[in-house]
C-alpha positions as semicolon CSV with decimal commas, in nm:
position;residue;x (nm);y (nm);z (nm)
1;M;15,596;-1,209;2,345
2;N;15,809;-0,944;2,174
3;A;15,815;-0,595;2,322
4;P;15,628;-0,334;2,120
5;V;15,835;-0,142;1,868
6;R;15,888;0,215;1,977
7;V;15,840;0,503;1,735
8;K;16,048;0,819;1,726
9;V;15,898;1,105;1,528
10;C;16,183;1,318;1,399
11;C;16,210;1,664;1,242
12;I;15,978;1,812;1,506
13;A;15,934;2,179;1,415
14;D;15,761;2,324;1,721
15;E;15,552;2,255;2,030
16;A;15,239;2,185;1,822
17;E;15,413;1,905;1,630
18;A;15,553;1,769;1,956
19;R;15,205;1,753;2,107
20;L;15,068;1,586;1,794
21;A;15,338;1,319;1,796
22;I;15,287;1,247;2,166
23;A;14,910;1,226;2,120
24;H;14,963;0,953;1,858
25;G;15,188;0,747;2,083
26;A;15,541;0,858;1,994
27;A;15,798;0,730;2,241
28;A;16,056;0,987;2,134
29;L;16,086;1,317;1,950
30;G;16,374;1,416;1,722
31;L;16,492;1,779;1,726
32;V;16,728;1,854;1,437
33;S;16,999;2,114;1,489
34;A;17,222;2,259;1,216
35;M;17,296;2,009;0,938
36;P;17,483;2,026;0,607
37;S;17,165;1,912;0,428
38;G;16,824;1,760;0,486
39;P;16,485;1,860;0,629
40;G;16,359;1,960;0,970
41;V;16,639;2,187;1,093
42;I;16,542;2,424;1,374
43;D;16,759;2,668;1,564
44;D;16,907;2,582;1,902
45;A;16,663;2,808;2,086
46;T;16,367;2,620;1,938
47;V;16,526;2,287;2,028
48;A;16,554;2,399;2,390
49;R;16,202;2,541;2,395
50;V;16,040;2,222;2,262
51;A;16,245;2,001;2,493
52;A;16,138;2,212;2,790
53;A;15,773;2,206;2,682
54;V;15,753;1,824;2,698
55;R;15,977;1,770;3,001
56;G;15,803;1,550;3,254
57;Q;15,598;1,369;2,990
58;P;15,668;1,002;2,909
59;V;15,865;1,083;2,594
60;R;16,237;1,102;2,519
61;T;16,380;1,403;2,338
62;F;16,669;1,352;2,095
63;L;16,903;1,635;1,998
64;L;17,033;1,554;1,650
65;T;17,379;1,703;1,615
66;A;17,630;1,695;1,332
67;R;17,914;1,802;1,561
68;T;18,193;1,548;1,612
69;R;18,405;1,695;1,895
70;A;18,302;1,597;2,247
71;D;18,341;1,943;2,395
72;D;18,128;2,101;2,121
73;I;17,857;1,836;2,156
74;A;17,848;1,865;2,535
75;T;17,818;2,243;2,517
76;Q;17,535;2,219;2,266
77;H;17,354;1,962;2,476
78;A;17,384;2,170;2,793
79;A;17,183;2,443;2,620
80;A;16,933;2,202;2,461
81;G;16,837;2,004;2,770
82;T;16,727;1,692;2,582
83;T;16,732;1,343;2,729
84;T;16,933;1,198;2,442
85;L;17,211;1,289;2,201
86;Q;17,179;1,151;1,848
87;L;17,518;1,172;1,677
88;V;17,442;1,180;1,306
89;D;17,801;1,193;1,180
90;Q;18,081;0,953;1,264
91;V;18,233;1,056;1,597
92;P;18,588;0,929;1,660
93;L;18,599;0,664;1,932
94;A;18,823;0,878;2,155
95;E;18,573;1,164;2,130
96;L;18,289;0,928;2,221
97;Q;18,478;0,820;2,531
98;R;18,534;1,184;2,629
99;L;18,169;1,269;2,561
100;R;18,060;0,987;2,790
101;A;18,282;1,132;3,062
102;L;18,143;1,482;3,006
103;R;17,778;1,374;2,992
104;P;17,756;1,047;3,192
105;D;17,379;1,074;3,250
106;V;17,280;1,150;2,890
107;E;17,174;0,872;2,653
108;L;17,409;0,848;2,353
109;V;17,279;0,717;2,020
110;Q;17,528;0,684;1,734
111;V;17,394;0,687;1,379
112;I;17,541;0,438;1,134
113;H;17,470;0,515;0,769
114;V;17,424;0,182;0,593
115;T;17,601;0,241;0,263
116;G;17,768;-0,102;0,245
117;E;17,938;-0,383;0,435
118;A;18,166;-0,142;0,622
119;A;17,865;-0,037;0,830
120;L;17,877;-0,371;1,014
121;A;18,232;-0,322;1,141
122;E;18,160;0,041;1,224
123;A;17,857;-0,060;1,431
124;Q;18,048;-0,329;1,619
125;A;18,331;-0,088;1,702
126;V;18,109;0,186;1,838
127;A;17,839;-0,022;2,013
128;P;18,025;-0,066;2,345
129;L;18,064;0,312;2,381
130;V;17,700;0,418;2,333
131;D;17,357;0,333;2,466
132;A;17,199;0,257;2,128
133;L;17,262;0,261;1,754
134;L;17,044;0,406;1,481
135;L;17,071;0,281;1,124
136;D;16,996;0,540;0,855
137;S;17,032;0,591;0,481
138;G;17,253;0,897;0,457
139;N;17,580;0,935;0,271
140;P;17,852;1,102;0,480
141;N;18,091;1,080;0,182
142;A;17,875;1,287;-0,053
143;A;18,007;1,625;-0,171
144;V;17,747;1,776;0,061
145;K;17,708;1,532;0,348
146;E;17,371;1,357;0,381
147;L;17,323;1,278;0,749
148;G;16,952;1,192;0,758
149;G;16,609;1,278;0,625
150;T;16,677;1,132;0,281
151;G;16,351;0,939;0,255
152;R;16,548;0,644;0,114
153;T;16,552;0,290;0,243
154;H;16,874;0,089;0,272
155;D;16,961;-0,281;0,273
156;W;16,741;-0,423;0,549
157;A;16,908;-0,764;0,528
158;L;17,236;-0,595;0,620
159;A;17,054;-0,395;0,886
160;R;16,936;-0,723;1,040
161;R;17,292;-0,855;1,045
162;I;17,401;-0,540;1,225
163;R;17,114;-0,571;1,470
164;D;17,213;-0,931;1,550
165;A;17,582;-0,840;1,581
166;V;17,524;-0,567;1,841
167;F;17,234;-0,730;2,028
168;P;17,125;-0,666;2,304
169;R;17,230;-0,307;2,236
170;P;16,907;-0,131;2,127
171;L;16,890;-0,054;1,756
172;W;16,666;0,205;1,591
173;L;16,582;0,178;1,221
174;A;16,541;0,487;1,002
175;G;16,532;0,559;0,632
176;G;16,232;0,567;0,402
177;L;15,982;0,413;0,645
178;R;15,620;0,451;0,539
179;V;15,282;0,294;0,602
180;H;15,321;0,049;0,314
181;N;15,663;-0,090;0,413
182;V;15,683;-0,064;0,791
183;A;15,550;-0,416;0,854
184;E;15,822;-0,561;0,629
185;A;16,084;-0,346;0,800
186;I;15,985;-0,471;1,144
187;A;15,969;-0,835;1,033
188;T;16,306;-0,819;0,857
189;V;16,515;-0,617;1,101
190;Q;16,331;-0,666;1,433
191;P;16,450;-0,328;1,562
192;Y;16,407;-0,184;1,909
193;G;16,249;0,123;1,753
194;L;16,163;0,307;1,432
195;D;16,264;0,659;1,340
196;L;16,072;0,857;1,081
197;C;16,058;1,206;0,938
198;T;15,951;1,252;0,577
199;G;15,720;0,950;0,568
200;V;15,457;1,116;0,791
201;R;15,472;1,469;0,651
202;V;15,275;1,660;0,390
203;D;15,424;1,984;0,258
204;G;15,686;1,959;0,529
205;R;15,443;1,947;0,822
206;L;15,357;1,653;1,042
207;H;15,032;1,509;0,904
208;A;14,795;1,363;1,163
209;P;14,610;1,113;0,936
210;T;14,934;0,976;0,792
211;L;15,090;0,950;1,137
212;A;14,781;0,772;1,271
213;A;14,793;0,524;0,984
214;F;15,163;0,462;1,041
215;M;15,114;0,398;1,412
216;A;14,828;0,161;1,338
217;A;15,049;-0,031;1,095
218;V;15,320;-0,059;1,361
219;S;15,071;-0,185;1,620
220;A;14,935;-0,440;1,374
């Protein structure tokens, strides 16, 4: 029997949203620090406050960072106190190795933006240096970088090829997931977990009925 698919609720704004996500069965919370674009950004003090508020509960906390230098990332994480670092931009392999040395006990998740075939080689190169990968639908090459929260899907057939290529490394799937397409996403990609932000929000706030419906669709 396949293990249940975990759900990470991203773009958490405050302790109330964190509690709501946990109450609906979220396995992880995403806390978005400064980004060049996209929704859900909170300041570093709020990241640390939310992470502290849920410490000790059975939920992982992801610090989403756009920084790409190991020293900068490690310093930011030391203040945040999250369980996990989600690296939303491409971090050079040498910097990843240094980050691992600086933060050996922190889970590292590298985001791969699936814009084309190059994503497969990128994923294979980085997989041995991190604990998990997360496939998203940003565009790091845009004039203003898109590093998440686009609400767009990407090529799930390619995502499945990436998943198979890096298996058994855990792979999270993000990008445009909603109640109506999550069953297809799971069947096609067979990810370790799902990551969502805009698909469970109304007017920018986490929406309990939509989140409940999404979680029911995942369970089904």
